[in-house]
BALOBA-1460 file (C-alpha; in Angstrom, 3 decimals):
// residues 322
<rec num="1" residu="x" x="-79.001" y="-198.990" z="-95.843"/>
<rec num="2" residu="x" x="-78.060" y="-202.486" z="-97.024"/>
<rec num="3" residu="x" x="-78.404" y="-201.450" z="-100.665"/>
<rec num="4" residu="x" x="-75.865" y="-198.647" z="-100.131"/>
<rec num="5" residu="x" x="-73.313" y="-201.136" z="-98.793"/>
<rec num="6" residu="x" x="-73.533" y="-203.540" z="-101.751"/>
<rec num="7" residu="x" x="-71.602" y="-202.988" z="-105.030"/>
<rec num="8" residu="x" x="-73.623" y="-200.483" z="-107.020"/>
<rec num="9" residu="x" x="-73.032" y="-202.118" z="-110.408"/>
<rec num="10" residu="x" x="-74.332" y="-205.428" z="-109.071"/>
<rec num="11" residu="x" x="-77.430" y="-203.762" z="-107.595"/>
<rec num="12" residu="x" x="-78.066" y="-202.104" z="-110.971"/>
<rec num="13" residu="x" x="-77.987" y="-205.529" z="-112.665"/>
<rec num="14" residu="x" x="-80.243" y="-207.063" z="-110.018"/>
<rec num="15" residu="x" x="-82.856" y="-204.300" z="-110.101"/>
<rec num="16" residu="x" x="-82.978" y="-204.448" z="-113.907"/>
<rec num="17" residu="x" x="-83.469" y="-208.222" z="-113.711"/>
<rec num="18" residu="x" x="-86.280" y="-207.828" z="-111.173"/>
<rec num="19" residu="x" x="-88.047" y="-205.417" z="-113.499"/>
<rec num="20" residu="x" x="-87.700" y="-207.802" z="-116.449"/>
<rec num="21" residu="x" x="-88.880" y="-210.819" z="-114.448"/>
<rec num="22" residu="x" x="-91.966" y="-208.870" z="-113.427"/>
<rec num="23" residu="x" x="-92.955" y="-208.880" z="-117.121"/>
<rec num="24" residu="x" x="-91.318" y="-211.984" z="-118.594"/>
<rec num="25" residu="x" x="-90.471" y="-215.546" z="-117.633"/>
<rec num="26" residu="x" x="-88.350" y="-218.321" z="-119.075"/>
<rec num="27" residu="x" x="-86.228" y="-217.715" z="-122.157"/>
<rec num="28" residu="x" x="-87.958" y="-214.395" z="-122.833"/>
<rec num="29" residu="x" x="-86.602" y="-213.031" z="-119.552"/>
<rec num="30" residu="x" x="-83.062" y="-214.243" z="-120.295"/>
<rec num="31" residu="x" x="-83.191" y="-212.690" z="-123.772"/>
<rec num="32" residu="x" x="-84.595" y="-209.397" z="-122.455"/>
<rec num="33" residu="x" x="-81.780" y="-209.223" z="-119.911"/>
<rec num="34" residu="x" x="-79.264" y="-209.790" z="-122.710"/>
<rec num="35" residu="x" x="-77.159" y="-212.625" z="-121.274"/>
<rec num="36" residu="x" x="-78.342" y="-215.532" z="-123.408"/>
<rec num="37" residu="x" x="-75.266" y="-215.432" z="-125.639"/>
<rec num="38" residu="x" x="-72.994" y="-215.567" z="-122.566"/>
<rec num="39" residu="x" x="-74.433" y="-218.840" z="-121.242"/>
<rec num="40" residu="x" x="-72.694" y="-221.124" z="-123.712"/>
<rec num="41" residu="x" x="-71.392" y="-224.516" z="-122.513"/>
<rec num="42" residu="x" x="-67.657" y="-224.188" z="-122.004"/>
<rec num="43" residu="x" x="-67.779" y="-220.510" z="-122.995"/>
<rec num="44" residu="x" x="-65.755" y="-217.840" z="-121.243"/>
<rec num="45" residu="x" x="-68.426" y="-216.081" z="-119.214"/>
<rec num="46" residu="x" x="-65.913" y="-213.658" z="-117.744"/>
<rec num="47" residu="x" x="-67.715" y="-211.583" z="-115.127"/>
<rec num="48" residu="x" x="-70.510" y="-213.784" z="-113.697"/>
<rec num="49" residu="x" x="-72.187" y="-210.981" z="-111.726"/>
<rec num="50" residu="x" x="-74.925" y="-210.226" z="-114.308"/>
<rec num="51" residu="x" x="-75.884" y="-213.919" z="-114.256"/>
<rec num="52" residu="x" x="-75.802" y="-214.028" z="-110.454"/>
<rec num="53" residu="x" x="-77.914" y="-210.862" z="-110.343"/>
<rec num="54" residu="x" x="-80.525" y="-212.541" z="-112.558"/>
<rec num="55" residu="x" x="-80.536" y="-215.587" z="-110.294"/>
<rec num="56" residu="x" x="-80.958" y="-213.411" z="-107.200"/>
<rec num="57" residu="x" x="-83.833" y="-211.586" z="-108.897"/>
<rec num="58" residu="x" x="-85.314" y="-214.941" z="-109.920"/>
<rec num="59" residu="x" x="-85.351" y="-216.048" z="-106.285"/>
<rec num="60" residu="x" x="-86.985" y="-212.775" z="-105.269"/>
<rec num="61" residu="x" x="-89.718" y="-213.062" z="-107.907"/>
<rec num="62" residu="x" x="-90.184" y="-216.830" z="-107.604"/>
<rec num="63" residu="x" x="-89.679" y="-216.915" z="-111.381"/>
<rec num="64" residu="x" x="-88.534" y="-219.779" z="-113.594"/>
<rec num="65" residu="x" x="-85.666" y="-219.685" z="-116.098"/>
<rec num="66" residu="x" x="-82.966" y="-222.187" z="-117.054"/>
<rec num="67" residu="x" x="-80.173" y="-219.767" z="-116.036"/>
<rec num="68" residu="x" x="-78.811" y="-221.874" z="-113.167"/>
<rec num="69" residu="x" x="-78.464" y="-225.003" z="-115.289"/>
<rec num="70" residu="x" x="-76.727" y="-223.080" z="-118.055"/>
<rec num="71" residu="x" x="-74.464" y="-221.104" z="-115.707"/>
<rec num="72" residu="x" x="-73.031" y="-224.290" z="-114.198"/>
<rec num="73" residu="x" x="-71.799" y="-225.448" z="-117.622"/>
<rec num="74" residu="x" x="-69.935" y="-222.232" z="-118.485"/>
<rec num="75" residu="x" x="-66.297" y="-221.535" z="-117.718"/>
<rec num="76" residu="x" x="-62.857" y="-222.441" z="-119.009"/>
<rec num="77" residu="x" x="-62.761" y="-225.867" z="-117.373"/>
<rec num="78" residu="x" x="-65.305" y="-227.227" z="-119.845"/>
<rec num="79" residu="x" x="-63.889" y="-225.398" z="-122.877"/>
<rec num="80" residu="x" x="-62.594" y="-228.687" z="-124.271"/>
<rec num="81" residu="x" x="-65.550" y="-229.532" z="-126.480"/>
<rec num="82" residu="x" x="-66.769" y="-232.381" z="-124.284"/>
<rec num="83" residu="x" x="-70.252" y="-230.856" z="-124.108"/>
<rec num="84" residu="x" x="-71.957" y="-230.632" z="-127.509"/>
<rec num="85" residu="x" x="-72.610" y="-227.025" z="-128.521"/>
<rec num="86" residu="x" x="-75.069" y="-227.942" z="-131.259"/>
<rec num="87" residu="x" x="-77.683" y="-229.007" z="-128.677"/>
<rec num="88" residu="x" x="-79.582" y="-227.272" z="-125.891"/>
<rec num="89" residu="x" x="-78.051" y="-228.550" z="-122.658"/>
<rec num="90" residu="x" x="-78.536" y="-227.859" z="-118.954"/>
<rec num="91" residu="x" x="-76.821" y="-229.095" z="-115.834"/>
<rec num="92" residu="x" x="-78.752" y="-231.483" z="-113.621"/>
<rec num="93" residu="x" x="-78.037" y="-232.397" z="-110.007"/>
<rec num="94" residu="x" x="-78.156" y="-235.808" z="-108.340"/>
<rec num="95" residu="x" x="-80.425" y="-235.757" z="-105.288"/>
<rec num="96" residu="x" x="-79.840" y="-239.185" z="-103.764"/>
<rec num="97" residu="x" x="-77.504" y="-242.152" z="-103.969"/>
<rec num="98" residu="x" x="-79.648" y="-243.799" z="-106.667"/>
<rec num="99" residu="x" x="-80.396" y="-242.566" z="-110.159"/>
<rec num="100" residu="x" x="-82.670" y="-239.577" z="-109.509"/>
<rec num="101" residu="x" x="-81.713" y="-236.013" z="-110.367"/>
<rec num="102" residu="x" x="-83.384" y="-232.614" z="-110.653"/>
<rec num="103" residu="x" x="-82.994" y="-230.052" z="-113.421"/>
<rec num="104" residu="x" x="-83.837" y="-226.326" z="-113.050"/>
<rec num="105" residu="x" x="-85.973" y="-224.792" z="-115.794"/>
<rec num="106" residu="x" x="-86.007" y="-227.869" z="-118.036"/>
<rec num="107" residu="x" x="-87.908" y="-227.616" z="-121.336"/>
<rec num="108" residu="x" x="-88.794" y="-230.288" z="-123.890"/>
<rec num="109" residu="x" x="-85.981" y="-231.064" z="-126.301"/>
<rec num="110" residu="x" x="-83.228" y="-230.065" z="-123.864"/>
<rec num="111" residu="x" x="-80.488" y="-232.531" z="-122.931"/>
<rec num="112" residu="x" x="-79.085" y="-232.724" z="-119.408"/>
<rec num="113" residu="x" x="-75.470" y="-233.006" z="-118.256"/>
<rec num="114" residu="x" x="-75.034" y="-234.462" z="-114.784"/>
<rec num="115" residu="x" x="-72.081" y="-235.530" z="-112.653"/>
<rec num="116" residu="x" x="-72.855" y="-239.094" z="-111.546"/>
<rec num="117" residu="x" x="-70.495" y="-240.308" z="-108.788"/>
<rec num="118" residu="x" x="-68.768" y="-243.496" z="-109.850"/>
<rec num="119" residu="x" x="-69.657" y="-243.005" z="-113.522"/>
<rec num="120" residu="x" x="-68.468" y="-239.533" z="-114.491"/>
<rec num="121" residu="x" x="-70.041" y="-236.704" z="-116.467"/>
<rec num="122" residu="x" x="-73.122" y="-238.097" z="-118.190"/>
<rec num="123" residu="x" x="-75.334" y="-236.719" z="-120.968"/>
<rec num="124" residu="x" x="-79.035" y="-237.589" z="-120.630"/>
<rec num="125" residu="x" x="-80.710" y="-237.167" z="-124.005"/>
<rec num="126" residu="x" x="-84.063" y="-235.379" z="-124.185"/>
<rec num="127" residu="x" x="-85.389" y="-236.418" z="-120.764"/>
<rec num="128" residu="x" x="-88.062" y="-233.713" z="-120.305"/>
<rec num="129" residu="x" x="-91.124" y="-236.017" z="-120.506"/>
<rec num="130" residu="x" x="-89.515" y="-238.531" z="-118.144"/>
<rec num="131" residu="x" x="-90.428" y="-237.009" z="-114.808"/>
<rec num="132" residu="x" x="-92.778" y="-234.674" z="-112.915"/>
<rec num="133" residu="x" x="-91.871" y="-231.445" z="-111.108"/>
<rec num="134" residu="x" x="-89.999" y="-232.022" z="-107.851"/>
<rec num="135" residu="x" x="-92.714" y="-229.914" z="-106.183"/>
<rec num="136" residu="x" x="-96.280" y="-230.169" z="-107.559"/>
<rec num="137" residu="x" x="-96.790" y="-226.500" z="-106.655"/>
<rec num="138" residu="x" x="-93.635" y="-225.266" z="-108.415"/>
<rec num="139" residu="x" x="-92.486" y="-226.461" z="-111.831"/>
<rec num="140" residu="x" x="-88.984" y="-224.946" z="-111.477"/>
<rec num="141" residu="x" x="-87.233" y="-228.271" z="-110.794"/>
<rec num="142" residu="x" x="-88.007" y="-231.351" z="-112.877"/>
<rec num="143" residu="x" x="-87.277" y="-234.827" z="-111.509"/>
<rec num="144" residu="x" x="-85.502" y="-237.257" z="-113.840"/>
<rec num="145" residu="x" x="-84.660" y="-240.926" z="-113.354"/>
<rec num="146" residu="x" x="-81.538" y="-241.822" z="-115.333"/>
<rec num="147" residu="x" x="-82.663" y="-245.434" z="-115.516"/>
<rec num="148" residu="x" x="-85.494" y="-244.383" z="-117.838"/>
<rec num="149" residu="x" x="-83.643" y="-242.164" z="-120.339"/>
<rec num="150" residu="x" x="-80.919" y="-242.672" z="-122.935"/>
<rec num="151" residu="x" x="-77.473" y="-241.670" z="-121.650"/>
<rec num="152" residu="x" x="-73.863" y="-241.493" z="-122.777"/>
<rec num="153" residu="x" x="-70.693" y="-240.813" z="-120.784"/>
<rec num="154" residu="x" x="-68.942" y="-237.571" z="-121.724"/>
<rec num="155" residu="x" x="-66.090" y="-237.769" z="-119.218"/>
<rec num="156" residu="x" x="-65.405" y="-241.039" z="-117.353"/>
<rec num="157" residu="x" x="-64.981" y="-241.036" z="-113.590"/>
<rec num="158" residu="x" x="-61.212" y="-241.505" z="-113.852"/>
<rec num="159" residu="x" x="-60.866" y="-238.199" z="-115.726"/>
<rec num="160" residu="x" x="-63.521" y="-236.000" z="-114.112"/>
<rec num="161" residu="x" x="-61.680" y="-234.636" z="-111.086"/>
<rec num="162" residu="x" x="-60.442" y="-231.587" z="-112.976"/>
<rec num="163" residu="x" x="-64.013" y="-230.713" z="-113.913"/>
<rec num="164" residu="x" x="-65.915" y="-231.649" z="-110.756"/>
<rec num="165" residu="x" x="-64.790" y="-228.809" z="-108.470"/>
<rec num="166" residu="x" x="-65.600" y="-226.166" z="-111.090"/>
<rec num="167" residu="x" x="-69.070" y="-227.573" z="-111.780"/>
<rec num="168" residu="x" x="-70.014" y="-227.890" z="-108.115"/>
<rec num="169" residu="x" x="-68.606" y="-224.459" z="-107.224"/>
<rec num="170" residu="x" x="-70.653" y="-222.725" z="-109.911"/>
<rec num="171" residu="x" x="-73.745" y="-224.596" z="-108.801"/>
<rec num="172" residu="x" x="-73.247" y="-223.590" z="-105.172"/>
<rec num="173" residu="x" x="-72.640" y="-219.932" z="-105.993"/>
<rec num="174" residu="x" x="-75.683" y="-219.759" z="-108.291"/>
<rec num="175" residu="x" x="-77.929" y="-221.449" z="-105.710"/>
<rec num="176" residu="x" x="-76.687" y="-219.063" z="-103.012"/>
<rec num="177" residu="x" x="-77.718" y="-216.149" z="-105.248"/>
<rec num="178" residu="x" x="-81.236" y="-217.572" z="-105.613"/>
<rec num="179" residu="x" x="-81.606" y="-218.211" z="-101.887"/>
<rec num="180" residu="x" x="-80.423" y="-214.669" z="-101.137"/>
<rec num="181" residu="x" x="-83.174" y="-213.367" z="-103.411"/>
<rec num="182" residu="x" x="-85.728" y="-215.546" z="-101.620"/>
<rec num="183" residu="x" x="-84.597" y="-214.161" z="-98.259"/>
<rec num="184" residu="x" x="-84.986" y="-210.599" z="-99.544"/>
<rec num="185" residu="x" x="-88.517" y="-211.330" z="-100.767"/>
<rec num="186" residu="x" x="-89.528" y="-212.991" z="-97.508"/>
<rec num="187" residu="x" x="-88.327" y="-209.993" z="-95.528"/>
<rec num="188" residu="x" x="-89.916" y="-207.492" z="-97.912"/>
<rec num="189" residu="x" x="-93.275" y="-209.238" z="-97.648"/>
<rec num="190" residu="x" x="-93.050" y="-209.665" z="-93.866"/>
<rec num="191" residu="x" x="-92.260" y="-205.977" z="-93.339"/>
<rec num="192" residu="x" x="-95.137" y="-204.963" z="-95.609"/>
<rec num="193" residu="x" x="-97.489" y="-207.318" z="-93.757"/>
<rec num="194" residu="x" x="-96.359" y="-206.044" z="-90.336"/>
<rec num="195" residu="x" x="-97.131" y="-202.501" z="-91.437"/>
<rec num="196" residu="x" x="-100.602" y="-203.366" z="-92.705"/>
<rec num="197" residu="x" x="-101.850" y="-205.957" z="-90.179"/>
<rec num="198" residu="x" x="-103.429" y="-204.252" z="-87.198"/>
<rec num="199" residu="x" x="-104.096" y="-205.507" z="-83.679"/>
<rec num="200" residu="x" x="-105.539" y="-203.458" z="-80.820"/>
<rec num="201" residu="x" x="-105.758" y="-200.496" z="-83.160"/>
<rec num="202" residu="x" x="-102.064" y="-200.480" z="-84.138"/>
<rec num="203" residu="x" x="-99.941" y="-202.093" z="-86.877"/>
<rec num="204" residu="x" x="-98.226" y="-205.163" z="-85.462"/>
<rec num="205" residu="x" x="-94.972" y="-203.728" z="-86.791"/>
<rec num="206" residu="x" x="-95.183" y="-201.025" z="-84.143"/>
<rec num="207" residu="x" x="-94.738" y="-203.607" z="-81.375"/>
<rec num="208" residu="x" x="-91.205" y="-204.154" z="-80.167"/>
<rec num="209" residu="x" x="-91.441" y="-207.950" z="-80.131"/>
<rec num="210" residu="x" x="-92.237" y="-208.052" z="-83.861"/>
<rec num="211" residu="x" x="-89.552" y="-205.469" z="-84.599"/>
<rec num="212" residu="x" x="-86.970" y="-207.607" z="-82.785"/>
<rec num="213" residu="x" x="-87.908" y="-210.720" z="-84.780"/>
<rec num="214" residu="x" x="-87.638" y="-208.914" z="-88.123"/>
<rec num="215" residu="x" x="-84.405" y="-207.212" z="-87.071"/>
<rec num="216" residu="x" x="-82.811" y="-210.593" z="-86.324"/>
<rec num="217" residu="x" x="-84.025" y="-211.909" z="-89.683"/>
<rec num="218" residu="x" x="-82.475" y="-208.891" z="-91.413"/>
<rec num="219" residu="x" x="-79.223" y="-209.509" z="-89.514"/>
<rec num="220" residu="x" x="-79.132" y="-213.110" z="-90.722"/>
<rec num="221" residu="x" x="-79.773" y="-211.964" z="-94.277"/>
<rec num="222" residu="x" x="-76.984" y="-209.369" z="-93.974"/>
<rec num="223" residu="x" x="-74.448" y="-212.058" z="-93.020"/>
<rec num="224" residu="x" x="-75.258" y="-213.954" z="-96.193"/>
<rec num="225" residu="x" x="-75.171" y="-210.790" z="-98.305"/>
<rec num="226" residu="x" x="-71.674" y="-209.863" z="-97.106"/>
<rec num="227" residu="x" x="-70.179" y="-213.280" z="-97.850"/>
<rec num="228" residu="x" x="-72.012" y="-213.603" z="-101.163"/>
<rec num="229" residu="x" x="-70.803" y="-210.207" z="-102.408"/>
<rec num="230" residu="x" x="-67.218" y="-211.112" z="-101.530"/>
<rec num="231" residu="x" x="-67.423" y="-214.435" z="-103.371"/>
<rec num="232" residu="x" x="-69.084" y="-212.797" z="-106.392"/>
<rec num="233" residu="x" x="-66.349" y="-210.129" z="-106.536"/>
<rec num="234" residu="x" x="-63.663" y="-212.821" z="-106.370"/>
<rec num="235" residu="x" x="-65.389" y="-214.770" z="-109.154"/>
<rec num="236" residu="x" x="-65.520" y="-211.610" z="-111.280"/>
<rec num="237" residu="x" x="-61.735" y="-211.342" z="-110.982"/>
<rec num="238" residu="x" x="-61.365" y="-214.906" z="-112.246"/>
<rec num="239" residu="x" x="-61.093" y="-216.706" z="-108.908"/>
<rec num="240" residu="x" x="-63.964" y="-219.051" z="-108.105"/>
<rec num="241" residu="x" x="-62.600" y="-220.696" z="-104.983"/>
<rec num="242" residu="x" x="-64.183" y="-224.053" z="-104.132"/>
<rec num="243" residu="x" x="-63.901" y="-223.401" z="-100.387"/>
<rec num="244" residu="x" x="-65.637" y="-220.040" z="-100.635"/>
<rec num="245" residu="x" x="-68.364" y="-221.483" z="-102.850"/>
<rec num="246" residu="x" x="-68.984" y="-224.238" z="-100.322"/>
<rec num="247" residu="x" x="-69.072" y="-221.725" z="-97.459"/>
<rec num="248" residu="x" x="-71.551" y="-219.384" z="-99.154"/>
<rec num="249" residu="x" x="-73.834" y="-222.291" z="-100.090"/>
<rec num="250" residu="x" x="-73.741" y="-223.577" z="-96.504"/>
<rec num="251" residu="x" x="-74.505" y="-220.131" z="-95.128"/>
<rec num="252" residu="x" x="-77.291" y="-219.599" z="-97.682"/>
<rec num="253" residu="x" x="-79.129" y="-222.705" z="-96.514"/>
<rec num="254" residu="x" x="-78.714" y="-221.870" z="-92.837"/>
<rec num="255" residu="x" x="-79.755" y="-218.239" z="-93.277"/>
<rec num="256" residu="x" x="-82.686" y="-219.231" z="-95.470"/>
<rec num="257" residu="x" x="-84.056" y="-221.545" z="-92.782"/>
<rec num="258" residu="x" x="-83.503" y="-218.899" z="-90.082"/>
<rec num="259" residu="x" x="-85.258" y="-216.182" z="-92.092"/>
<rec num="260" residu="x" x="-88.237" y="-218.446" z="-92.815"/>
<rec num="261" residu="x" x="-88.558" y="-219.277" z="-89.119"/>
<rec num="262" residu="x" x="-88.502" y="-215.632" z="-88.031"/>
<rec num="263" residu="x" x="-90.783" y="-214.409" z="-90.817"/>
<rec num="264" residu="x" x="-93.273" y="-217.135" z="-89.885"/>
<rec num="265" residu="x" x="-93.184" y="-215.925" z="-86.274"/>
<rec num="266" residu="x" x="-93.819" y="-212.347" z="-87.350"/>
<rec num="267" residu="x" x="-96.567" y="-213.204" z="-89.853"/>
<rec num="268" residu="x" x="-98.451" y="-215.764" z="-87.811"/>
<rec num="269" residu="x" x="-100.986" y="-218.202" z="-89.217"/>
<rec num="270" residu="x" x="-101.279" y="-216.556" z="-92.649"/>
<rec num="271" residu="x" x="-97.732" y="-217.724" z="-93.440"/>
<rec num="272" residu="x" x="-99.025" y="-221.311" z="-93.633"/>
<rec num="273" residu="x" x="-101.594" y="-220.488" z="-96.332"/>
<rec num="274" residu="x" x="-101.335" y="-220.330" z="-100.125"/>
<rec num="275" residu="x" x="-102.603" y="-216.762" z="-99.844"/>
<rec num="276" residu="x" x="-99.232" y="-215.592" z="-98.558"/>
<rec num="277" residu="x" x="-95.754" y="-215.906" z="-100.130"/>
<rec num="278" residu="x" x="-93.926" y="-217.743" z="-97.316"/>
<rec num="279" residu="x" x="-95.363" y="-221.175" z="-98.112"/>
<rec num="280" residu="x" x="-94.350" y="-221.196" z="-101.784"/>
<rec num="281" residu="x" x="-90.940" y="-219.566" z="-101.301"/>
<rec num="282" residu="x" x="-90.105" y="-221.830" z="-98.379"/>
<rec num="283" residu="x" x="-90.757" y="-224.902" z="-100.540"/>
<rec num="284" residu="x" x="-88.415" y="-223.616" z="-103.253"/>
<rec num="285" residu="x" x="-85.775" y="-222.782" z="-100.656"/>
<rec num="286" residu="x" x="-85.924" y="-226.336" z="-99.312"/>
<rec num="287" residu="x" x="-85.429" y="-227.760" z="-102.806"/>
<rec num="288" residu="x" x="-82.494" y="-225.460" z="-103.546"/>
<rec num="289" residu="x" x="-80.834" y="-226.255" z="-100.229"/>
<rec num="290" residu="x" x="-80.962" y="-229.963" z="-101.107"/>
<rec num="291" residu="x" x="-78.921" y="-229.439" z="-104.308"/>
<rec num="292" residu="x" x="-75.101" y="-229.639" z="-104.368"/>
<rec num="293" residu="x" x="-74.922" y="-230.468" z="-100.657"/>
<rec num="294" residu="x" x="-77.359" y="-229.390" z="-97.972"/>
<rec num="295" residu="x" x="-76.286" y="-226.695" z="-95.547"/>
<rec num="296" residu="x" x="-76.101" y="-229.308" z="-92.779"/>
<rec num="297" residu="x" x="-73.853" y="-231.588" z="-94.848"/>
<rec num="298" residu="x" x="-71.573" y="-228.749" z="-95.952"/>
<rec num="299" residu="x" x="-71.154" y="-227.410" z="-92.425"/>
<rec num="300" residu="x" x="-70.301" y="-230.933" z="-91.265"/>
<rec num="301" residu="x" x="-67.712" y="-231.228" z="-94.061"/>
<rec num="302" residu="x" x="-66.107" y="-227.929" z="-93.041"/>
<rec num="303" residu="x" x="-66.046" y="-229.176" z="-89.444"/>
<rec num="304" residu="x" x="-64.356" y="-232.429" z="-90.468"/>
<rec num="305" residu="x" x="-61.622" y="-230.516" z="-92.279"/>
<rec num="306" residu="x" x="-61.133" y="-228.290" z="-89.255"/>
<rec num="307" residu="x" x="-60.785" y="-231.341" z="-86.997"/>
<rec num="308" residu="x" x="-58.458" y="-233.220" z="-89.363"/>
<rec num="309" residu="x" x="-56.171" y="-230.331" z="-90.309"/>
<rec num="310" residu="x" x="-56.507" y="-228.387" z="-87.037"/>
<rec num="311" residu="x" x="-56.729" y="-225.114" z="-88.954"/>
<rec num="312" residu="x" x="-59.624" y="-222.753" z="-89.510"/>
<rec num="313" residu="x" x="-59.960" y="-221.835" z="-93.214"/>
<rec num="314" residu="x" x="-59.626" y="-218.125" z="-93.935"/>
<rec num="315" residu="x" x="-62.804" y="-217.214" z="-95.806"/>
<rec num="316" residu="x" x="-62.099" y="-213.540" z="-96.308"/>
<rec num="317" residu="x" x="-59.092" y="-211.273" z="-96.074"/>
<rec num="318" residu="x" x="-60.286" y="-208.325" z="-94.036"/>
<rec num="319" residu="x" x="-58.757" y="-204.956" z="-94.971"/>
<rec num="320" residu="x" x="-56.313" y="-203.526" z="-92.482"/>
<rec num="321" residu="x" x="-57.811" y="-200.868" z="-90.260"/>
<rec num="322" residu="x" x="-55.520" y="-197.830" z="-90.118"/>
């Protein structure tokens, strides 16, 4: 039912990406999907939905590509030549108040562009050997310490404000797509497990208590899907609103945590083992939620604005009901 409510062209992209990621990983998957030439720093991506569909499929498969880091650097805001086009570059993300950052899908020989508060937009040159994976069980995110790599400032802090909102909004929308894919996979696996695991001679999915838990998880996932599809449609029309991007990232983190909690309840002890998918996907979800503002921090920021301005931001314009 949910698939029938989502934009059909987007679902076509996503399903094609899932099929490709079942056979390929890394650059081979991006090339097979045919979007590599669109992910050019400062290039006019136009409709971002194919890229978002690949990121959602990547979350679902637990795959690894550099799509997120390349997507963040696209768009008209950076079409000023500040990012060198003769080098392989990805966006990185600061993860604390020091000098550490993480980079999704980093390969050797790739430079990293990162927004460093107080310094500006910085280019880290060839940092791949400088750090280990952020999670020893998942090489998707590489940890880098800027104090141990060569850097140069592309845009100083005094001039970065026009770029910062665009970079962070693209990051938040792309991460929300990945988390949505993770939520779909967690629910798919939990439903399959509930249909196969038997107790007292019956599948545990036939018991009402388990059905209620999975139904609430699906409801949480549906909330995220509705907001994400609206933001993706707006971005396709050329409007990537910073407020909407912040809201969908905040909701993605909250829904991701809620879905993990409910799926763990439904699956029981096996969800804590490497044998089952929850453990690995939960770890990636936690890492993604920590990038570009955690869900807790973003919700608090929205609350502060509500308190200061005494006005609730309008996230969506609902169609009039005749």
